[in-house]
Phi, psi and omega in degrees: 000134180274162184294337184276356173104353178267141177282151182297327180299337185277001180282138183289155186293326177300317179290323174299312178301318183297313190296324175300313183293323177302310172298319175297316175303319182293315181302318185290328174292316181293321180289337181273337195240353189305345181274348181258156176299135181237148177231157183298319187299321185283318175302315177301315183294331181283334173284348186060043180216163184287159187293325176301309173301319180288333177298308185292320180297312185296324181289316175308315184280319183260332177102355179220157171294163186294319178288330169300316180295317186293316168307308181301309187302311179303310186291322164305309177301319187290324179297319184294319177297311182301316183297332179279001174094011184278147188286146186300325176290324173290315177301319180301308184298320185275004180237017173085006182279157184288327185194174182294322176304323170298310181299311183300320181291316173306309187296308176312306176306323184267338191246333193089357183238154171287160173301321168304310175300327169305312180300314181303311185278344174274003167313163182315317184262005178276181180228016188293335191293345180266009191278345175238127177303148173292338184243158183304145170287153179273163164298101192287346174297328182260158182267019184286160174287163176304147176282160179290173182296144181317149186296153181283143190272123183234164177272075181282000000 
């Protein structure tokens, strides 16, 4: 139910398709640019909607805010790079973090481990690879079912 008293099912199919295309454009943009500093305004501009409408629409469709999605995407890539043996300082710089301290705080908040601890545990006999889900986590405040895997990216 939207704040204006309309149910999501009241949306015309054309509007629903437009919303899905906007979210797909935004996800494609994030996938191409998550290594760079990103802002809500820039991602919304790529989706061709206002940042306020975009934030609501994205959360409704993906289950995360746009910036939570960006953070999740960066952590997934960080896990991959750390597992491959890249130094945390290189990973931090390559994923748009201000410095290694910023990266370490974000990584620990998402995984419960520092990047170094993750590297040690993700060694062949470790178990850290499962500490961050492969699909974005859902907003646990709501009793809604988990969102589907982010929409496939097409050239719409």
